C-alpha positions in Angstrom: 10.2 23.7 5.9 10.3 19.9 6.3 10.2 18.0 3.0 7.2 15.9 2.3 7.0 13.1 -0.2 3.9 13.1 -2.5 2.8 9.5 -2.0 3.8 6.1 -0.7 5.3 5.0 -4.1 7.6 8.0 -4.0 8.4 7.2 -0.3 9.4 3.6 -1.1 11.5 4.7 -4.1 13.2 7.3 -2.1 14.0 4.7 0.6 15.5 2.3 -1.9 17.5 5.1 -3.5 18.8 6.4 -0.2 20.0 2.9 0.9 21.5 2.0 -2.4 24.5 4.2 -1.7 27.2 2.5 0.5 28.2 5.9 2.0 24.7 6.5 3.3 24.4 3.0 4.6 27.7 3.5 6.4 26.4 6.8 7.9 23.3 5.1 9.3 25.3 2.1 10.6 27.8 4.4 12.4 25.0 6.5 14.0 23.0 3.4 15.0 25.9 2.3 17.2 26.0 5.6 19.1 26.4 9.4 19.0 29.0 10.9 16.7 29.9 14.4 15.7 30.1 15.5 12.0 33.9 15.1 11.9 33.6 11.5 12.9 31.2 10.9 10.1 33.6 12.5 7.7 36.7 10.7 8.8 36.2 7.1 7.6 35.3 8.1 4.0 37.4 11.3 3.8 34.4 13.2 2.5 33.9 16.9 3.1 31.2 18.3 5.4 29.1 19.6 2.5 29.2 16.1 0.9 28.1 14.5 4.2 25.3 17.1 4.4 24.2 16.2 0.9 24.0 12.5 1.9 22.0 13.4 5.0 19.5 15.4 2.9 18.8 12.3 0.8 18.3 10.3 4.0 15.9 13.0 5.2 13.8 12.8 2.0 13.6 9.1 2.5 12.2 9.5 6.0 15.3 8.1 7.7 16.3 11.3 9.5 14.8 14.4 10.9 15.3 18.0 9.8 17.7 20.4 11.4 20.8 18.2 11.3 23.0 20.8 9.6 22.8 23.2 12.6 23.4 20.4 15.2 26.9 20.3 16.6 26.5 16.6 17.3 24.5 14.0 15.4 23.1 11.0 17.3 20.9 8.1 16.4 17.9 10.0 17.7 18.3 12.5 14.9 18.8 9.9 12.2 16.1 7.4 13.0 12.7 8.6 13.9 12.2 6.0 16.5 15.5 5.0 18.0 16.0 1.8 19.9 17.5 3.6 22.9 20.4 1.1 22.9 23.9 2.5 22.3 25.7 -0.8 22.1 26.5 -2.3 18.6 24.4 -5.3 17.6 27.3 -7.7 17.2 28.7 -6.8 20.7 25.3 -7.4 22.3 24.9 -10.7 20.5 27.8 -12.0 22.5 26.0 -11.2 25.8 28.0 -13.7 27.9 24.7 -14.7 29.5 24.7 -11.5 31.5 21.0 -10.6 32.0 21.6 -6.9 31.5 23.3 -7.5 28.2 20.5 -9.9 27.2 17.9 -7.3 28.1 19.5 -4.7 25.9 19.9 -7.2 23.1 16.2 -8.0 23.4 15.3 -4.3 23.2 17.5 -3.8 20.1 15.9 -6.8 18.4 12.4 -5.6 19.2 13.3 -2.3 17.6 14.5 -4.1 14.4 11.3 -6.0 14.3 9.3 -2.8 14.5 11.3 -1.4 11.6 10.6 -4.6 9.6 6.9 -4.2 10.3 7.0 -0.6 9.2 8.7 -1.7 5.9 5.9 -4.3 5.3 3.3 -1.6 6.0 4.9 0.6 3.3 4.8 -2.3 0.9 1.2 -3.0 1.7 0.3 0.7 1.2 2.0 0.8 -2.3 -0.3 -0.2 -5.2 1.2 -2.5 -7.7 -0.8 -3.9 -10.6 -3.8 -5.8 -9.4 -2.7 -5.6 -5.7 0.1 -4.2 -3.6 3.9 -4.5 -3.5 3.5 -6.8 -0.5 1.1 -9.0 -2.5 3.7 -9.4 -5.1 6.8 -9.7 -2.9 8.4 -12.4 -0.8 10.5 -10.9 2.1 12.7 -13.0 4.3 13.5 -11.7 7.8 15.5 -13.5 10.6 18.9 -14.6 11.6 21.4 -17.3 10.7 21.9 -17.9 14.4 19.4 -18.6 17.2 22.1 -17.7 19.8 24.9 -15.4 18.7 26.6 -15.9 22.1 27.4 -19.6 21.3 27.1 -19.3 17.5 24.2 -21.8 17.5 22.7 -22.1 14.0 19.8 -24.4 14.8 16.2 -23.6 15.6 16.5 -20.3 13.6 13.9 -17.5 14.1 12.7 -17.0 10.5 9.8 -15.0 9.2 8.7 -15.1 5.5 6.2 -12.3 4.6 4.4 -11.3 1.4 2.1 -13.0 -1.1 4.6 -14.0 -3.8 1.9 -13.1 -6.4 -0.6 -15.5 -4.9 1.9 -18.4 -4.3 2.6 -17.8 -0.6 -0.1 -18.2 2.1 0.4 -16.2 5.3 -0.8 -16.6 8.9 1.0 -19.9 9.5 3.6 -21.2 11.8 5.7 -24.0 10.3 8.0 -26.3 12.3 10.6 -28.3 10.4 12.4 -31.4 11.5 15.5 -30.9 13.6 18.7 -29.9 11.8 16.8 -28.9 8.6 19.3 -26.6 6.7 18.1 -23.0 6.2 19.3 -23.5 2.6 16.3 -25.8 2.1 14.1 -22.8 2.7 16.1 -20.7 0.3 15.9 -23.4 -2.3 12.1 -23.5 -1.9 11.9 -19.8 -2.3 13.8 -20.0 -5.5 11.3 -22.6 -6.7 8.5 -20.2 -5.8 10.2 -17.4 -7.8 10.4 -19.7 -10.9 14.2 -20.0 -10.6 14.8 -23.7 -10.8 17.9 -24.7 -8.9 19.0 -28.2 -8.0 20.9 -27.3 -4.9 21.8 -24.3 -2.8 24.6 -24.2 -0.2 24.2 -27.1 2.1 20.6 -27.8 1.1 19.4 -31.4 1.6 16.0 -30.9 0.0 13.0 -28.6 0.1 10.6 -27.4 2.8 6.9 -26.9 2.4 6.1 -23.2 2.2 
C-alpha cells in the first residue's frame, strides 16, 4: 500500500530529511535530466541496488516519488516527481539557448515547472502551524536567479522573489524596483538585517535595499 504521512508537519520534516542526504539529491538531479535505468543510478556512487532502493523509499515517504519503483526496469523523471516538467534537457544546457526559439520555449517550460514547485513549497509552509502562526509567517524564502539571461551571463535586472512574513517584519504583495546596477548583495545584506544578524558588508554590496 502507498505510504501516507500523518500531517503537514511530518510531511515537511520528511522532505527536509530526504533532501539533506547528498546521494538522494544526486538521484533526483540525475532523473530530472532524463530517463535512467537503475544501474545508471548506481554507477556514479558505486552503491548497490538495495541501497539505491532504500534511498528511493525515503524519497517516496517525502512525497518526491511514486510507489512501484522497485519493479520498474527503468526509472524516469515521471516516476520520481509527481508533476514532471516534460522537459528532458538539463537546466544549464537550456539556459544557453543560443537564441533559438525552440530552446527558449523549453527553457520557459522548465522554469514554469520550477516556479510551480516553489509555490507548492510555500503552500506546505503556509499549511504548517508554528507558534502563533505558520512556518511561512515565520520564514523568509528567497527564490530567483543570479542571472537574468544565462545565454549571455547577464547578471543585471535579476528576477527575484522574496516570500514569507519574517515574523512580522516582511510585508508581501509588493513589487519593488531598485536603481540600475544595484548589487544583489544589497538585498542579502538587508535580509541579514531583518534576521538580526548585523553585518557591515556582504560580497560586493554597496548599501541596503528597502524590503
